[in-house]
N, C-alpha and C positions, 0 to 999 in steps of 0.2 A: 504493500500500500504506500501511496505517496507520503502520508503522514510520517511513516517510519523509515522508508527506504530511500527517500529523496536525499541526495548528498549535496548540501548547499555549497561547500567549498569546491567540490569537483566541478559542478555545473557552473558556478560563478566564474571560475577560471576560464572555462571554455567559452561561456557566453560573452565575457569581457573581451576575449581575443576576437571572437567572431564579429562583434559589433564594431571593431576598428576597421576591418576590411571584409564586410559581410559577403561579398561576391567570391572571396577566396574559400569560404567555408560552405556557403550555400549558393553556388552559381545560378541556381534556378531563379533567384530574385531578379536576375538581369533580363528576364522575359519582358518586363515592363516596370516602369516606376510606380511604386506605391509608397505611402507614407508610414513612418514609424513602425516598420516591420519588427516584430519581436524575434529574438534569436531562435533559429531552428534547433540548436543544441538544447535550449531550455525545454521545448515541447517534446523533443526526443527523450530527455531525462524524465519528464513527467509520465510519458507513456510507458517507458520501461520500468519506472518505479512502481507503477500501478499493476502492470500485467506480466512482467518478467519474474521468474523465480530465482534469478541470479542476482548477485550484488551489482549495483548500478555501474560501478567502475569496470566490471568485467563485461556486462551485457552491452555496454555502450559501443564497444569496438568489435562486437560480433554480429553475425547475421541474425535478425529476428523476424519471425513470421507469426502473426496472430490472425489467421483466417477465421472468419465467422464473427469477429468482434465488429460492432457497429459504432462508429464514432461520429459525432455531429459537431459542427461549429456554426452557431447562429449569427455570427458577425465575421464573415470570412475575411474582409479586407484584402490584404495581399496573399492570404491563403496558407500561412505558415503551419497552423495546427492540422489543416486538411492534408497538406503535402507530407508532413511527418507521419501522420497516421496511415495514409495511403502507402507510404514507403515501407512500413512494417506489416503490410498485408491486410490491413483493416478495410472494411467497407466504410465509405465516408459519405456524409450528407452535409451540405453546406448551404448557407443562405447569406445574401446581402442585398439591401435595397438599392445599392448603387450599381448601375449597369456596367460601369468601368471595372469595379471590383469583381463582379461576376465574370466579365470577359477575361480579365487577367488570369484568374484562377483556372478558367476553362483552357486558356492557352498554355498555362504551366503544366497542367495535368494530362492533357490529351496526348495520345500517341501521335508522333510526327515522323514521317519518312525523311530522315535527316539527309541522306544523299540527294533526294529529290529537292529538298529545300535548298541545299547548297548549290545545286545546279541552277535553280531559279534565281537565287541571290546573285550568282555570278552573271547571269544573263541581265539582270536588272542593272547592276553597276556598269556592265559593258555598254548597254544601250544608253545609259545616262552619260557615260564618258564620251560616247560618239556625239550625242546631242548637245551637251553643255559643258563638257570637260574643259574647254578652252576658257570658260568664264572663271575658272579657278586656277589659272596659270598666271605667272608673273615673271618678269625678267630679273635674274639674279644680279645684284649690284657688284658682285665680286668677279664672276666669270662671264657675265653677259648672256648666259643661256636664257632663252625665252620659255623654257619648259620647267621652270621651278614651280613647285606646288605651293599655293597659298594655304597656310594653316588657319590663320585668322585675319579677317578684315576688321579694323578697329574704327568705329564711328563715334563722333561727338555730336551731341544735340546742338541744334542751331536755332536761334530766335532772332526775329527782326526787331531792331531797336524801335521802341515806340515813339522816339523823338526824331531821330535822323533817318530812320528807315534802313540802316545798314545791317547786314547779317552779322551776328556775333556768336562765337563759339562758347558754349556753356561748359568750359573746362573747370572741374572741381580741383584739379591738380595737374601738374605737367610731368609727373613721373610716369613713364610708360612701363618700365620694367626695372625691378630692383635687382641688386647684385647677388641675390640668394641662389638663383639658378642660371645666372648669366655672369660672365666675368666682371662686367661693370654695370653701372646704373644707366638707363636710357631715358633721356629727357626730350620732351617736345619743346622747341623754342617758342616762347610766347609772342615773338616778333615775326619770324619768317616761317615758322611751322616745321622746320627741318628737325631731324633727329641728331642728337649728340650723345656720345657715351662718355661717362665721367666716373671717377673712382669715389668721389666724395658726394654723398647724397645731400648732406646738409648745406654744403657750400659747393654747388656743382660748377661754378665758374661761368664761362662764356660759351655761347653758341659757336661751334666750329665753322659755321657758314657765314653768319652775319655779324658775329661778335657781340650780340646782345647778351645781357645778363640772364642766365638761366635761373628760374625760381621753382620752388616746390609747390606752393599753393597757387591755385587758379582763382579766377575772378568770381566763379559761381558758388555761392555759399548761402545756405539757409533760405533758398527761394529768391535770392537777389543776385543780379549780375550787372556790373558797371560796363557800359558800352565803351569799347576802346577808341571809338571814333569821336564821340561827342561827350563822353564822361557822364551821361545821364544814367540814373538808376532804373533798372528794369526788373519786374517781378516775373517769376515763373513758378509752376506751370500756368498756362492760360488755356482752359478748356475751349474757350470760344474760338481759338485759332485752329481747332481740329487736331489730328494726330501730330506728334512731334516730327520735325524734319531733322535729318542727320547729314553730316558731311564725313566722307571717308578721309581720315588723316594719317593712318599708318597701316602697315601690313607686317605680320609675322609670317615668314615663308620657310620652306624646306627645299634646299638644293642638294639633290643626291650626289651631284658631281663634286661639290665643294665640301660636303659634310666630313669626309675622312680627315681633312686637314684643317678644319675650322673648329675653334673652341666657342662653345655657347650657342646661342640662337641666331637666327637671321632676321634682321629688322630693316625696313625701308619705308620711305615716303611713297605714296602712290604716284606712279609716273603717268604720262598722258595715255598710254595704252590701258592701264588699270582703270582710269576714269572713263575711257571709251567703252570698256566692257561693262561698266555700270550702266552707261547709257544704252548699250545694246540689250541688256537684260530688261531695262525699263521699257524699251520699244517692243521687245518680244512679249512682255506681259500685256501691254496695251492691245496687242493684236490677238491675244489668246481669248478663247471662249471657255472659261474654266468649267469643268464638270464636277470637280471634287473639292475645290477650295470653297470653304463654307462662306455664306453671306450672313450668318446668324448675328444678331445684335448681342452685345454684351449686357446681360441684365444687371440690375442694381444688386448690391450685396456688400457684405463687410469688406471683402477683399477686392471685388470688382469695382467698387466705388473709387478705389485708388487709381484704377485705369481711367475711369471717367474724368477724374481731376486733370489727367494729362491729355484729355481730348480724344481718347480711344472710344469709339462707339460700336465698332464691329470687330470680331476676332481677326479677320483678315488684315486689319490695319496694324496688327502687331508684327507684321512681317514685311521685309523689303521685297522689291520686285524680283531680284535674283532668287530669293528663297521661295517665293510663290511659284515662279516658273519651274524650279526644280521639284518642288513638292507636287505640283499638278502633274508633271510628266511622270513622276514616280508612281502616283496613284493610278494613272492611266495604264502603265505597264503592269502593275499588280492586278488590276481589275481583269486583265485578260488571262491570268494564270488559270489553267484548266483544273488543277488539283485544288479542291476546296480547302483542305487543311493547310497546304502550302500558301495559298492565297490569304487565308486568315492569319497565318504566321507573319507574312510580310506586311500585311495591313497593321498588325500589332507593332511590328518594327517601325513602320512609318509614324504611328501614333507616339511611340516612345522617342523617335527622332525629333519630334516637334519641340521638345523641351530644350534642345540645343539649336534649333533652326528658327529663331525668332529674334526680334530686336529688343528683347528685354534681357538677353544674356549679357553678363558682365565679364570683364577680363581681370583675372587675378594677377596683380602686378608682382606678386612674390612667387606664386606657383607657376606663373606664366601659362595659364590655361583658361579655357572658357568655363564660367560658372553657369550651369543651366538655370532655367527660369525657376525651378523648384529647389534651388540650393538652400533657400529659406522657404518656410511653409506660407508663402504669400506671393504677391505680385509686386516685387520691388522694382520701381522704375528708376534706373540710374541715369547718369548723364553721359557715361561712356558705355557704348554697347559693342558686343563682340559677335561677329558673324563667322561661324565655323564653315570650313569646306564641306559642302553637302555630300560629296562622294566619299570623303575620307581619304587618307593617304596610307598606303601599305609600304612598309620598309622593303626595299628591293631584295628579293631572294629569301625573305623571312616572313613568317605569319605574325607580324607585329605591326600595330598601327602607330602612326606618327600624329600627334595631336589628338583631339577629341571632337565628338559632336557630328561625325559623318556617318554615311551608310556603312563604310567598312567597319567602324567601331561597333555599331549596333549589331551588325551581322555576326561579327566574331564573338561578341558577348552572348548572343542568342544561341549560336552553335554550341558554346561551352555549357550553356544552361540546359539545353536539350540532351547533350551528351551525358551530363550529370544524371539525368533521369534514368539512363540505362546503367550507369556505373557510379552510384553514389559513394561517397567516401567520408571519412572523418580525419581530423588532424590530431595527432598525439604529440605532446611535448615531453622532451627529456632535457630539463634545464632550458637552455636557449635553442636547442636543436629541436626541429620538428620533423615529423614523419607523416606522410599521407597514407592512411590506412584504407585500402579498398574494402568495402563491405559487400562481399559477394552474396548473390542471391537476393539482395534487396534491390528494389527498383521503384520508380515513380511513374504512374500512368494508369490509363484505363485498361490497357493491355501492353504486354511487354514487346518492345520493338523488334527484338531479334527472334521471336518465336511465333508459333501458331496461335490460333484463337483460344486454345485451352488455357492460356495464361491471361485470364480476364479478372478484373476487380470491379466491384460495384462502385460507381462514382455518380452521385446525384447532387448537382449543384443548381441552385435556383436563384433568380433575381427576384426576390420577394422578401416581405417582412416575415421574419422567423416566428413572430407571435401568432401568425395565422397558418403556420405550417401544418400540413397533413401528415402527422407522425403517429404511428400506433403507440398506445400506452405501453409502458414496460418493454420498450424495444431497443433502447440505447444502452450500450455498455459504458459510455462516458461522453461527456461534453467537455471539449477543450476550446477555449476561445480567448480572444483579446478584444473586449468590448470597447466601444468608443470612449475616447477621453472627453470628459466634460470640460469644455473650454471653447474659446473663440477660435478654433482651428477649423477652417471651412474647406475640408477636403473636396466636397462636391463642387464648390465654386472653382477650385483649382482644376479638378479633373474635367470640367466642362471644356477647358482649353483644348484637351485631346479629344473629348467625346464628339464635339461638333464636326471634327474631321472624320473620325472613325465611323460614325453613323452614316456618313455619305458614302463611304467605301463598302461597308458590309451591312449597314443597318437594314436594308430591305429584306434580309434573310432571317433576322432574329427579332422576336417580339420585344426583347429587352431594350432595343434601340428605338422603340416607338416614341418614347418620351422626348420632349423638346430639350430637356436638361436632365442632368443627373441629380439635381437638387430635389429634395423631397421634404414635405412638411413634417414627416415622421422621423426625419434624421435625428439621431441622438447626439447632437452637439449643442453647445450653448450659442444662441443667436437671438439676442433680445429684439432685433429688428423683425424677426419672424415669430416672436412669442415663445421661443424655446428656452424656458428657464429651468430651474432646478426641479420644479414639479413635473414638467414635461419629461425631463431626463429620467426621473424616478419612475414615472408611470410607464414609459417605454421600456426601460430596463426590466421592470417588474413583469410586464406582460410577456417578454421573451423568456425570462427565467422561469415563470410559471409554466409556460408551454414546454420548455425543456425538462422541467422537473416531472411533469406528467409522463413524458416519453422515456425518462430514465428508469432503468431497473432499480429495484429496491437496494439502497445502499451504494449505488454507482455514483462516481464523482462528477460534479460540475466544477471544473477548475478553470480559473481565468486570471489574467494579469491585469494589474491596475496601478496607476500612481497619479498623484496630483499634489500640488504644492499647498492646497488648502484643505483643512479637515472637512469643511462644509461639503466638498465634492464627494466625500465618502458616505454621507448620509443616504443618498439614493442607493448606493451599493448595499448597505445594511437593509434598507427597506425592501429592495428587490429579493434578496436572499430570504428574508423573513416571510415575505408574501408568497414565495415559492414553497414554503414549508420545509426549508432546508436549514441545516446548522453548519456553521463554518468550523470545521475540525482542524484547520491549520491555516496559518498565514506565513508564507515563506518568502524571503527576499531573494532577488536575483537581478543581476545587471540586465538592462533591456535597451538602453540608449547608449550612444557614443558621446562621451563627454566633450569631444572636440566638434560635435555637430554645430554648424553655423547657427542654427535656430535656437540652441540652448547654451552655447558656450558663453560663459561669463554672466549668465542670468541667475545663478544660484539654484537652478532646477536640479532635480535628482535624476540620476541615471538608473536608480534602483526601482524595480517594480515589486509589488507584493503579489504573490500567487495565492489567491484565495481558493482553498479546497473545501467544497461544500457537499454534504450528503444528507439524505433523508433519515438515515440511521447509521450508526457507527460508533466510533470511540474517539474521545479527546484525551490527549496525554495530560496527566495531572499537572505536570510542571508548567503547562501553558495556561493554567487557570489562575490568573492573578487577582488578588483582592485589593491591591492598592497601586498607586502610581509607582511606588518603589519596586513592587513586584514586577510590574511591566518593564521597568528599567533593566532588571536582571535578565528578562527574556530578550530584550533588545540587545543587551551586551553580548549574550550568547550568539545572536545572529551576526553581530558585528565581528566577533571573533572568527566565526565560520567564513564570513566574507573576506576577512583579512587573510585567512588561510588559503583562500582562492585568489590571492594577489589583488584584491579590490581594496582601494583606500577610501573608505566611506567619508563623505563630506557632511557638513551640517544638514544640507538638504536631503541627503540619503537617510540620515538618522531620523529626520522628521518624518519622511515617508514610511520608513519601517515602523515607526511608532504609530502612525496613523493606521497602518494595517492591523496591528495588534489591538489597538483600541476599538477598531471597527469589529473585529472578531469577538472581542469580549462583550461589546454591546449586543451583538446578535445572540450570544450565549445567554446573556441575562434576560433579554426581552422575549425570547422565543416562546416561553410558556403561555402567556396570555395575549399573544399578538392577534390583532384584528385587522386583516388586510382590506376590509370593506370600508374603512374610514377614508376621508379625503386625503390626498397625497400630502397636503400641508400638515395635517394632523400626525400622519405617520412619520414624516421627516422631523417634526417637532419632538416626537417621543424619543427618537434616536439622539437628537441634539441635547435634550434635557438629561438623558442618561449620561452622556459624555461629559456634560458640564458638572453633573453631580459627582461622577467618578473622578474626574480630573483630566484636563486636556494635556496636550503634548508638552507644554512648557513645564508642567509639574513633573512629568516623566523625565524630561531631559535634564533637569537639575540633579537627578539622582544618578545619571549616567557619568557625570564627572567624578573623578576619584575623590575619596575621602569626604564626600558630602553625606550628611545624615538626614534622615527623614524628619521633617518638621512636625507633621501631624499623622495620625492614624485614624482609620475608620473605627467606629464603635463596634461594628459587627462585621464579620467576614461577608463579602459581597454575595457569595453564592450559598450562604447558609440557609436561605429561604427555600432553595430548590434542591440542594444537595447537602449531605452531611459530610463536612470536610474531614472529620475524623475517620470516615470510612474509606477515604481514598487510599490510605496506605502509603507505600513508597512513592517517591517523587515521580518515578517513571511508570507508575500504574496507569491503567486506562480507565477513563470515566465513560460509561456507555450513554448514548443518547438515542 
């Protein structure tokens, strides 16, 4: 059972490593972008802890097969629990109301003829190379070759001065590339626009072309920019002017001929031929009659309103003409593919490619690469935009990509993802050395690629609300899931960016694509503009948990991951578990985020999830039944010790979230006896809140975690004396039945 056999230190170590470079551990996630994916190692650990009769550290690196077990995930998202359960032979059922989530999991888990896909992908790139390859070539400034490949086109936003009418560049700074991955710093001259390399970033000196003083800071700051021609102050953005205009000011390229003898990267100013190719793309787009480029309007929303402030009104306005030409041609080629699954796979690739092929991508001046539109969970509109080579660049004679954001990159990642389905592996560490362990006889899919139809597994995934799922009672052996995070994270608003393209390409075939948008009033995220508050979240989570509870076999686990920086966001979790007639028998910590992620770095957010394990009947370990905040602190300290043994260095934010998990578990234990699920949501939430305030919130727990602190007060009566006789518990590790 999970409660006794889950090894926190072992899984924490693996999960932490996985989250640093997740594609190296679970290549399948490269099928398509999804947000906040939980570690596959975590859910593999949960599955094996529950169903294997071997110690977890042993079973983890062996082949496992549990035919006949039926596992469900009511909130599929990116599909991690479904994939891990399918991999070890379980029948799986999954639900998600977002059609993009449904489509992504479908593409991850469906059998694909990989040789047929590779052949079609080569044909796609070959055709694109013939049609538009020259639009991604430039002349090398060193050897003069006109066949150098552009890696990135760099554009600056341009605004007409409101007083003198002159165009002005909205440069926030003039540093193009830092010396971290290039021998020197590369600056744009504020006077002539030429590029100069210099060793000193703080005192860069003078332009090597016009001798003007080079500076680090640009004129565009905090929505204001001073016109260099007349000196007047201009505000930006101005939605009334329509979508932003851009000027090509620099190029990073790759010259295969010069590379062996050249240190660092290749940078240049655009030459007349580069500018002419921009005009050629614009003219070609004007003459096109697009079939697949969407004309959908961008609806209002928490994130999309940011686009509206910059004058974007339609999704197609977020791309330049060269990108639109390339994407339209790509879609036309894909639509003619005769093999349906190959066509669907390449359509998925195009959808994933969009996050790099748009004019909201930014250029990382230190890593010297494109940052895709979803590098933060929003629509950040910067002043410098990065256009990647649509085709991608393959290293000559090697299966390696140069740069990022092109078809070659997407195809190579997808091939590795689907190859992993046939040959999954795990990574074992011995000190700093790691070894890839092939897990023979395990595989991911609806049937095995290399064999006949006898190797078939039941895979049922649906684009629907799991609360209304048609599942037989007493039919599920477990539910493993990662429910929505209650917060202002609008995944549906973001995924619409891909959805409006994908539905044009494949939407006629699938009912899930009938919706205008992936947004849904029933979505379980906080969105005050749409009336989705804590009550809405509690009611939605409760409805799903109640449905899953009815479908679970007696005593089977419902295990899910959760974390939030505020205790209030845990109230709905407690309500949903209590409404479902379940008891939380364990709350287990595990790393689930990458601390260096752009969207959480420096925010104080936790990387640690609590895994809530819930059952209708079972046992609770006596040592987990705390009567006071001081007792909770001891439990938290044990968790922290286990995490440290797994090479995790818990932060104050992590300690807070671990504490929240245990307090929530204890609230459920205490309130379960007389719980009435038929009361209004506000009343049920208030009961959880009142209990937690009475028992003691996290600040009371945390003061006991510090060394040599003594407890200031004690309760007059043990908390659980009303329901249980503490004296009957016996030893610390004895079980308490429920």
